[in-house]
DOTOR-169218 format. One record per residue (C-alpha): x, y, z; residue in three letters; residue number from 1. Coordinates in nm, 4 decimals. Last residue first. Layout:
N
[atom [X; Y; Z]; Ala; NUM]
...
// end
This chain:
314
[atom [4.4556; 12.8482; -2.1821]; Unk; 314]
[atom [4.7317; 13.0661; -2.3289]; Unk; 313]
[atom [4.8261; 13.2373; -2.0010]; Unk; 312]
[atom [4.8950; 12.8984; -1.8420]; Unk; 311]
[atom [4.8039; 12.9092; -1.4732]; Unk; 310]
[atom [5.0255; 12.8304; -1.1736]; Unk; 309]
[atom [5.3329; 12.9873; -1.3368]; Unk; 308]
[atom [5.4164; 13.2632; -1.0900]; Unk; 307]
[atom [5.2972; 13.5498; -1.3108]; Unk; 306]
[atom [5.0054; 13.3507; -1.4521]; Unk; 305]
[atom [4.8672; 13.2926; -1.1027]; Unk; 304]
[atom [4.9132; 13.6617; -1.0198]; Unk; 303]
[atom [4.7289; 13.7785; -1.3325]; Unk; 302]
[atom [4.4418; 13.5342; -1.2783]; Unk; 301]
[atom [4.4115; 13.6410; -0.9134]; Unk; 300]
[atom [4.4060; 14.0088; -1.0158]; Unk; 299]
[atom [4.1327; 13.9192; -1.2711]; Unk; 298]
[atom [3.9110; 13.7980; -0.9881]; Unk; 297]
[atom [3.6663; 14.0893; -0.9871]; Unk; 296]
[atom [3.6061; 14.0234; -1.3577]; Unk; 295]
[atom [3.4215; 13.7003; -1.2804]; Unk; 294]
[atom [3.1473; 13.8848; -1.0944]; Unk; 293]
[atom [3.0452; 13.9065; -0.7299]; Unk; 292]
[atom [2.7424; 14.0343; -0.5393]; Unk; 291]
[atom [2.7585; 14.0586; -0.1600]; Unk; 290]
[atom [2.7363; 13.8045; 0.1222]; Unk; 289]
[atom [2.7229; 13.9140; 0.4843]; Unk; 288]
[atom [2.9278; 13.9381; 0.8072]; Unk; 287]
[atom [3.1452; 13.6414; 0.7164]; Unk; 286]
[atom [3.2916; 13.3566; 0.9227]; Unk; 285]
[atom [3.2121; 13.1053; 0.7560]; Unk; 284]
[atom [3.0346; 12.9861; 1.0747]; Unk; 283]
[atom [2.9448; 13.3439; 1.1659]; Unk; 282]
[atom [2.7196; 13.3682; 0.8605]; Unk; 281]
[atom [2.5256; 13.0627; 0.9760]; Unk; 280]
[atom [2.4978; 13.1898; 1.3326]; Unk; 279]
[atom [2.3793; 13.5343; 1.2236]; Unk; 278]
[atom [2.1161; 13.4061; 0.9796]; Unk; 277]
[atom [2.1139; 13.6749; 0.7105]; Unk; 276]
[atom [2.1405; 13.4893; 0.3801]; Unk; 275]
[atom [1.9777; 13.7338; 0.1362]; Unk; 274]
[atom [2.2784; 13.7441; -0.0975]; Unk; 273]
[atom [2.2862; 13.3653; -0.1180]; Unk; 272]
[atom [1.9120; 13.3389; -0.1835]; Unk; 271]
[atom [1.9278; 13.6166; -0.4430]; Unk; 270]
[atom [2.2019; 13.4411; -0.6345]; Unk; 269]
[atom [2.0076; 13.1157; -0.6287]; Unk; 268]
[atom [1.6925; 13.2919; -0.7506]; Unk; 267]
[atom [1.8851; 13.4489; -1.0402]; Unk; 266]
[atom [2.0448; 13.1150; -1.1268]; Unk; 265]
[atom [1.7045; 12.9452; -1.1208]; Unk; 264]
[atom [1.5151; 13.1953; -1.3373]; Unk; 263]
[atom [1.4903; 12.9855; -1.6526]; Unk; 262]
[atom [1.4166; 12.6610; -1.4722]; Unk; 261]
[atom [1.5952; 12.3904; -1.2753]; Unk; 260]
[atom [1.7807; 12.1821; -1.5353]; Unk; 259]
[atom [1.8439; 12.4259; -1.8207]; Unk; 258]
[atom [1.8771; 12.7116; -1.5726]; Unk; 257]
[atom [2.1769; 12.5371; -1.4178]; Unk; 256]
[atom [2.3825; 12.5564; -1.7399]; Unk; 255]
[atom [2.6267; 12.8333; -1.6495]; Unk; 254]
[atom [2.7775; 12.6479; -1.3563]; Unk; 253]
[atom [2.7775; 12.8387; -1.0281]; Unk; 252]
[atom [3.0636; 13.0010; -0.8360]; Unk; 251]
[atom [3.0298; 13.1156; -0.4741]; Unk; 250]
[atom [3.3315; 13.3257; -0.3751]; Unk; 249]
[atom [3.6490; 13.3297; -0.1683]; Unk; 248]
[atom [3.9375; 13.5672; -0.2469]; Unk; 247]
[atom [3.9870; 13.9230; -0.3669]; Unk; 246]
[atom [4.3217; 14.0814; -0.2585]; Unk; 245]
[atom [4.4564; 14.2755; 0.0402]; Unk; 244]
[atom [4.8197; 14.3541; 0.1195]; Unk; 243]
[atom [4.9935; 14.0727; 0.3065]; Unk; 242]
[atom [5.0198; 14.0491; 0.6849]; Unk; 241]
[atom [5.3522; 13.9834; 0.8582]; Unk; 240]
[atom [5.4970; 13.8157; 1.1708]; Unk; 239]
[atom [5.1869; 13.6514; 1.3174]; Unk; 238]
[atom [5.2721; 13.4420; 1.6229]; Unk; 237]
[atom [5.3493; 13.0867; 1.7365]; Unk; 236]
[atom [5.4727; 12.9310; 2.0609]; Unk; 235]
[atom [5.3794; 13.1803; 2.3332]; Unk; 234]
[atom [5.0783; 13.2652; 2.1198]; Unk; 233]
[atom [4.9260; 12.9241; 2.1915]; Unk; 232]
[atom [4.6434; 12.8981; 1.9379]; Unk; 231]
[atom [4.3206; 12.7033; 1.9938]; Unk; 230]
[atom [4.1607; 12.9575; 2.2273]; Unk; 229]
[atom [3.8476; 12.9996; 2.0149]; Unk; 228]
[atom [3.9359; 13.3627; 1.9383]; Unk; 227]
[atom [4.2767; 13.2493; 1.8104]; Unk; 226]
[atom [4.1138; 12.9793; 1.6016]; Unk; 225]
[atom [3.8826; 13.2329; 1.4407]; Unk; 224]
[atom [4.1587; 13.4891; 1.3821]; Unk; 223]
[atom [4.3870; 13.2269; 1.2253]; Unk; 222]
[atom [4.1103; 13.0920; 1.0025]; Unk; 221]
[atom [4.0178; 13.4423; 0.8891]; Unk; 220]
[atom [4.3821; 13.5362; 0.8183]; Unk; 219]
[atom [4.4278; 13.2446; 0.5774]; Unk; 218]
[atom [4.7735; 13.1016; 0.6503]; Unk; 217]
[atom [5.1368; 13.1101; 0.5454]; Unk; 216]
[atom [5.3991; 12.9227; 0.7464]; Unk; 215]
[atom [5.7374; 12.9619; 0.9138]; Unk; 214]
[atom [5.9437; 12.7407; 1.1477]; Unk; 213]
[atom [5.7966; 12.4073; 1.0457]; Unk; 212]
[atom [5.7508; 12.1035; 1.2718]; Unk; 211]
[atom [5.7693; 12.3550; 1.5572]; Unk; 210]
[atom [5.4387; 12.2462; 1.7092]; Unk; 209]
[atom [5.2811; 12.5871; 1.6490]; Unk; 208]
[atom [5.4078; 12.5820; 1.2919]; Unk; 207]
[atom [5.2529; 12.2441; 1.2181]; Unk; 206]
[atom [4.9285; 12.3201; 1.4002]; Unk; 205]
[atom [4.8804; 12.6522; 1.2202]; Unk; 204]
[atom [4.9408; 12.4890; 0.8833]; Unk; 203]
[atom [4.6966; 12.2091; 0.9715]; Unk; 202]
[atom [4.4192; 12.4575; 1.0383]; Unk; 201]
[atom [4.4972; 12.6295; 0.7084]; Unk; 200]
[atom [4.4672; 12.3217; 0.4894]; Unk; 199]
[atom [4.6768; 12.0694; 0.2946]; Unk; 198]
[atom [5.0038; 12.1142; 0.4854]; Unk; 197]
[atom [5.2223; 12.1826; 0.1822]; Unk; 196]
[atom [5.5932; 12.1744; 0.2687]; Unk; 195]
[atom [5.9147; 12.3559; 0.1794]; Unk; 194]
[atom [6.2509; 12.2801; 0.3422]; Unk; 193]
[atom [6.5710; 12.4853; 0.3716]; Unk; 192]
[atom [6.3940; 12.7848; 0.2248]; Unk; 191]
[atom [6.4975; 13.0207; -0.0571]; Unk; 190]
[atom [6.5571; 12.7855; -0.3493]; Unk; 189]
[atom [6.2372; 12.5846; -0.3050]; Unk; 188]
[atom [6.0479; 12.9082; -0.2402]; Unk; 187]
[atom [6.1396; 13.0642; -0.5769]; Unk; 186]
[atom [6.3644; 13.3696; -0.5921]; Unk; 185]
[atom [6.3837; 13.7449; -0.5376]; Unk; 184]
[atom [6.3163; 13.7663; -0.1649]; Unk; 183]
[atom [6.0603; 14.0474; -0.1805]; Unk; 182]
[atom [5.8687; 13.9688; -0.4999]; Unk; 181]
[atom [5.9189; 13.5932; -0.4929]; Unk; 180]
[atom [5.8005; 13.5691; -0.1317]; Unk; 179]
[atom [5.5165; 13.8078; -0.2125]; Unk; 178]
[atom [5.3847; 13.5893; -0.4958]; Unk; 177]
[atom [5.4372; 13.2757; -0.2905]; Unk; 176]
[atom [5.2175; 13.4161; -0.0131]; Unk; 175]
[atom [4.9500; 13.5119; -0.2686]; Unk; 174]
[atom [4.9261; 13.1719; -0.4340]; Unk; 173]
[atom [4.9898; 12.9403; -0.1348]; Unk; 172]
[atom [4.7737; 12.9664; 0.1774]; Unk; 171]
[atom [4.5561; 13.2623; 0.0800]; Unk; 170]
[atom [4.4859; 13.1439; -0.2743]; Unk; 169]
[atom [4.4999; 12.7718; -0.2020]; Unk; 168]
[atom [4.5661; 12.5200; -0.4786]; Unk; 167]
[atom [4.8887; 12.3788; -0.3354]; Unk; 166]
[atom [4.7079; 12.3488; -0.0031]; Unk; 165]
[atom [4.8607; 12.5283; 0.2937]; Unk; 164]
[atom [5.2175; 12.6570; 0.2617]; Unk; 163]
[atom [5.4946; 12.5382; 0.4885]; Unk; 162]
[atom [5.8400; 12.6866; 0.5433]; Unk; 161]
[atom [6.1692; 12.5735; 0.7000]; Unk; 160]
[atom [6.4073; 12.8674; 0.7454]; Unk; 159]
[atom [6.6685; 12.9768; 0.4879]; Unk; 158]
[atom [6.4909; 13.3102; 0.4292]; Unk; 157]
[atom [6.2547; 13.4123; 0.7111]; Unk; 156]
[atom [6.4853; 13.7013; 0.8051]; Unk; 155]
[atom [6.3534; 13.9104; 0.5140]; Unk; 154]
[atom [6.0353; 13.9802; 0.7098]; Unk; 153]
[atom [5.8271; 14.1899; 0.4626]; Unk; 152]
[atom [5.7663; 14.5300; 0.6166]; Unk; 151]
[atom [5.5367; 14.6043; 0.9100]; Unk; 150]
[atom [5.7309; 14.3491; 1.1139]; Unk; 149]
[atom [5.6730; 14.0759; 1.3701]; Unk; 148]
[atom [5.9977; 13.9034; 1.4654]; Unk; 147]
[atom [6.1781; 13.6016; 1.3208]; Unk; 146]
[atom [6.3786; 13.4189; 1.5902]; Unk; 145]
[atom [6.2724; 13.0857; 1.4462]; Unk; 144]
[atom [6.2311; 12.9301; 1.7931]; Unk; 143]
[atom [5.9083; 13.1253; 1.8529]; Unk; 142]
[atom [5.7390; 12.9494; 1.5617]; Unk; 141]
[atom [5.6431; 13.1910; 1.2840]; Unk; 140]
[atom [5.3291; 13.3045; 1.1013]; Unk; 139]
[atom [5.2836; 13.4788; 0.7662]; Unk; 138]
[atom [4.9260; 13.5998; 0.7543]; Unk; 137]
[atom [4.7199; 13.6158; 0.4391]; Unk; 136]
[atom [4.4713; 13.8781; 0.3230]; Unk; 135]
[atom [4.1160; 13.9353; 0.2015]; Unk; 134]
[atom [3.9747; 14.2661; 0.0813]; Unk; 133]
[atom [3.6639; 14.1858; -0.1237]; Unk; 132]
[atom [3.6396; 13.8580; 0.0624]; Unk; 131]
[atom [3.5266; 14.0443; 0.3753]; Unk; 130]
[atom [3.1794; 14.1055; 0.2317]; Unk; 129]
[atom [3.1663; 13.7359; 0.1511]; Unk; 128]
[atom [3.1332; 13.6625; -0.2160]; Unk; 127]
[atom [2.8431; 13.6027; -0.4520]; Unk; 126]
[atom [2.7761; 13.5180; -0.8182]; Unk; 125]
[atom [3.1046; 13.3987; -0.9693]; Unk; 124]
[atom [2.9860; 13.2645; -1.3025]; Unk; 123]
[atom [3.0166; 12.9575; -1.5211]; Unk; 122]
[atom [2.9649; 13.0134; -1.8925]; Unk; 121]
[atom [3.2616; 12.8062; -2.0034]; Unk; 120]
[atom [3.3555; 12.5343; -1.7514]; Unk; 119]
[atom [3.7328; 12.4775; -1.7339]; Unk; 118]
[atom [3.8293; 12.8456; -1.7032]; Unk; 117]
[atom [3.5564; 12.8847; -1.4408]; Unk; 116]
[atom [3.7047; 12.6056; -1.2313]; Unk; 115]
[atom [4.0601; 12.7423; -1.2368]; Unk; 114]
[atom [3.9443; 13.0937; -1.1461]; Unk; 113]
[atom [3.7368; 12.9553; -0.8600]; Unk; 112]
[atom [4.0301; 12.7451; -0.7369]; Unk; 111]
[atom [4.2481; 13.0575; -0.7353]; Unk; 110]
[atom [4.0102; 13.2890; -0.5478]; Unk; 109]
[atom [3.8883; 13.0258; -0.3036]; Unk; 108]
[atom [3.5818; 12.8288; -0.3976]; Unk; 107]
[atom [3.2415; 12.7718; -0.2433]; Unk; 106]
[atom [3.0935; 12.5561; -0.5170]; Unk; 105]
[atom [2.7759; 12.5220; -0.7211]; Unk; 104]
[atom [2.6658; 12.2701; -0.9831]; Unk; 103]
[atom [2.8324; 11.9634; -0.8395]; Unk; 102]
[atom [2.9013; 11.6363; -1.0177]; Unk; 101]
[atom [2.8977; 11.8511; -1.3308]; Unk; 100]
[atom [3.2365; 11.7107; -1.4392]; Unk; 99]
[atom [3.4081; 12.0517; -1.4212]; Unk; 98]
[atom [3.2600; 12.1200; -1.0773]; Unk; 97]
[atom [3.3695; 11.7822; -0.9413]; Unk; 96]
[atom [3.7176; 11.8406; -1.0877]; Unk; 95]
[atom [3.7494; 12.1845; -0.9237]; Unk; 94]
[atom [3.6461; 12.0443; -0.5858]; Unk; 93]
[atom [3.8858; 11.7496; -0.6285]; Unk; 92]
[atom [4.1717; 11.9917; -0.6992]; Unk; 91]
[atom [4.1028; 12.1723; -0.3718]; Unk; 90]
[atom [4.1257; 11.8418; -0.1907]; Unk; 89]
[atom [3.9268; 11.5743; -0.0086]; Unk; 88]
[atom [3.5754; 11.6645; -0.1167]; Unk; 87]
[atom [3.2574; 11.7105; 0.0850]; Unk; 86]
[atom [2.9085; 11.6776; -0.0673]; Unk; 85]
[atom [2.6329; 11.9263; 0.0126]; Unk; 84]
[atom [2.2772; 11.8446; -0.0974]; Unk; 83]
[atom [1.9839; 12.0550; -0.2141]; Unk; 82]
[atom [1.6373; 11.9205; -0.2933]; Unk; 81]
[atom [1.4361; 12.1862; -0.4726]; Unk; 80]
[atom [1.2098; 12.4638; -0.3425]; Unk; 79]
[atom [1.4719; 12.7351; -0.3823]; Unk; 78]
[atom [1.4602; 12.9126; -0.0458]; Unk; 77]
[atom [1.3960; 12.6109; 0.1776]; Unk; 76]
[atom [1.6493; 12.3991; -0.0075]; Unk; 75]
[atom [1.9003; 12.6833; 0.0102]; Unk; 74]
[atom [1.8741; 12.7030; 0.3896]; Unk; 73]
[atom [1.8949; 12.3272; 0.4405]; Unk; 72]
[atom [2.2002; 12.3077; 0.2139]; Unk; 71]
[atom [2.3655; 12.5990; 0.3998]; Unk; 70]
[atom [2.3078; 12.4140; 0.7268]; Unk; 69]
[atom [2.4732; 12.1043; 0.5802]; Unk; 68]
[atom [2.7496; 12.3421; 0.4730]; Unk; 67]
[atom [2.8458; 12.4550; 0.8199]; Unk; 66]
[atom [2.8303; 12.1176; 0.9954]; Unk; 65]
[atom [3.0220; 11.9406; 0.7194]; Unk; 64]
[atom [3.2846; 12.2159; 0.7108]; Unk; 63]
[atom [3.3475; 12.1940; 1.0846]; Unk; 62]
[atom [3.3788; 11.8153; 1.0675]; Unk; 61]
[atom [3.6200; 11.8401; 0.7729]; Unk; 60]
[atom [3.8707; 12.0642; 0.9544]; Unk; 59]
[atom [3.9550; 12.3636; 0.7385]; Unk; 58]
[atom [4.0265; 12.4639; 0.3775]; Unk; 57]
[atom [3.8416; 12.1729; 0.2198]; Unk; 56]
[atom [3.7157; 12.3618; -0.0890]; Unk; 55]
[atom [3.3385; 12.3615; -0.0935]; Unk; 54]
[atom [3.0689; 12.1482; -0.2555]; Unk; 53]
[atom [2.7289; 12.1805; -0.4170]; Unk; 52]
[atom [2.4502; 11.9571; -0.5414]; Unk; 51]
[atom [2.1027; 12.0432; -0.6716]; Unk; 50]
[atom [1.8902; 11.7286; -0.6610]; Unk; 49]
[atom [1.6333; 11.6802; -0.9369]; Unk; 48]
[atom [1.2782; 11.6336; -0.8062]; Unk; 47]
[atom [1.1835; 12.0020; -0.8275]; Unk; 46]
[atom [1.2861; 12.0274; -1.1921]; Unk; 45]
[atom [1.1071; 11.7058; -1.2856]; Unk; 44]
[atom [0.7913; 11.8063; -1.0974]; Unk; 43]
[atom [0.7791; 12.1434; -1.2702]; Unk; 42]
[atom [0.8325; 11.9847; -1.6107]; Unk; 41]
[atom [0.5583; 11.7307; -1.5429]; Unk; 40]
[atom [0.3212; 12.0064; -1.4363]; Unk; 39]
[atom [0.3989; 12.2004; -1.7511]; Unk; 38]
[atom [0.3301; 11.8902; -1.9612]; Unk; 37]
[atom [-0.0006; 11.8430; -1.7805]; Unk; 36]
[atom [-0.0918; 12.2054; -1.8509]; Unk; 35]
[atom [-0.0246; 12.1622; -2.2220]; Unk; 34]
[atom [-0.2179; 11.8367; -2.2290]; Unk; 33]
[atom [-0.5088; 12.0053; -2.0520]; Unk; 32]
[atom [-0.5301; 12.2617; -2.3317]; Unk; 31]
[atom [-0.5394; 11.9976; -2.6044]; Unk; 30]
[atom [-0.7813; 11.7644; -2.4268]; Unk; 29]
[atom [-1.0153; 12.0453; -2.3212]; Unk; 28]
[atom [-1.0939; 12.1601; -2.6709]; Unk; 27]
[atom [-0.8991; 12.3792; -2.9088]; Unk; 26]
[atom [-1.1761; 12.6329; -2.9825]; Unk; 25]
[atom [-1.2087; 12.7000; -2.6075]; Unk; 24]
[atom [-1.5456; 12.8133; -2.4738]; Unk; 23]
[atom [-1.6456; 12.4665; -2.3486]; Unk; 22]
[atom [-1.3107; 12.4432; -2.1735]; Unk; 21]
[atom [-1.3930; 12.7176; -1.9221]; Unk; 20]
[atom [-1.4423; 12.5011; -1.6105]; Unk; 19]
[atom [-1.1800; 12.2502; -1.7251]; Unk; 18]
[atom [-0.9285; 12.5315; -1.7556]; Unk; 17]
[atom [-0.9961; 12.6398; -1.3968]; Unk; 16]
[atom [-0.9512; 12.2846; -1.2704]; Unk; 15]
[atom [-0.6173; 12.2616; -1.4529]; Unk; 14]
[atom [-0.5004; 12.5905; -1.3007]; Unk; 13]
[atom [-0.5915; 12.4685; -0.9538]; Unk; 12]
[atom [-0.3871; 12.1514; -1.0067]; Unk; 11]
[atom [-0.0862; 12.3494; -1.1376]; Unk; 10]
[atom [-0.0997; 12.5775; -0.8339]; Unk; 9]
[atom [-0.1171; 12.2794; -0.5979]; Unk; 8]
[atom [0.1903; 12.1256; -0.7641]; Unk; 7]
[atom [0.3866; 12.4496; -0.7182]; Unk; 6]
[atom [0.2694; 12.4763; -0.3562]; Unk; 5]
[atom [0.4017; 12.1221; -0.2944]; Unk; 4]
[atom [0.7559; 12.1997; -0.4180]; Unk; 3]
[atom [0.8014; 12.5298; -0.2325]; Unk; 2]
[atom [0.9578; 12.3882; 0.0878]; Unk; 1]
// end
């Protein structure tokens, strides 16, 4: 923690000023008052809790374990109390960010765009290395008869289909874009039933069980669960992979420097980019974090406008 060293530095500075006060034309009371005010400001900034959240794209227990570790890491790097709070939906993450209940969030591409449009000045500051070229898998239950293909699987039409969350980039936005592009209509007119599972883990479970014949899922979640032995490939398989697009990112509110100091956003960005704990990175899973900017997500904005998820005039 850096909180105590800051206080010690202020104390040493005050003692130094006292030792030279006789040479000051302003007197010790004036100079000491300035230092005391600085100490109070430092204490106030360090005492205020910095709060962040993440979209609930997987099992809640896994997210809690991952992001509690992130909170501990950031607290050690930034010298302020840091706390992770879970939310129940993608929309709830965006709302918490808009209302300043959280100042930082691990968003998907679409939820990040939505949040930044609601909070002027907010910035995408870091993304996983892999998030520069993310993709979705279309998966199918063995009973569907739909086979793996390099081209879009036209045979999925008229089957039952589940997306992930309505606000998911990899589980809804991009899959729907390609469905419309290749099948020429909206999902509700193309499939015999359309569902929204809520998260990627649930999508895999629903298709694996046969509750839905086809689904769209985040490729990272699929690959992780496959490696962990949680997927029965005799029941469910990948039938198509989308082209790549930008996805997850850390987005911060534009007013954090007002509460935690003029260089806080820069220090936060550096802390995220310097995260190198192998186990912590693997929990995302990402190999590293790299710089991000709002303009990187313009393709997500354009796609969301094209299918009516975002109003172009907002």
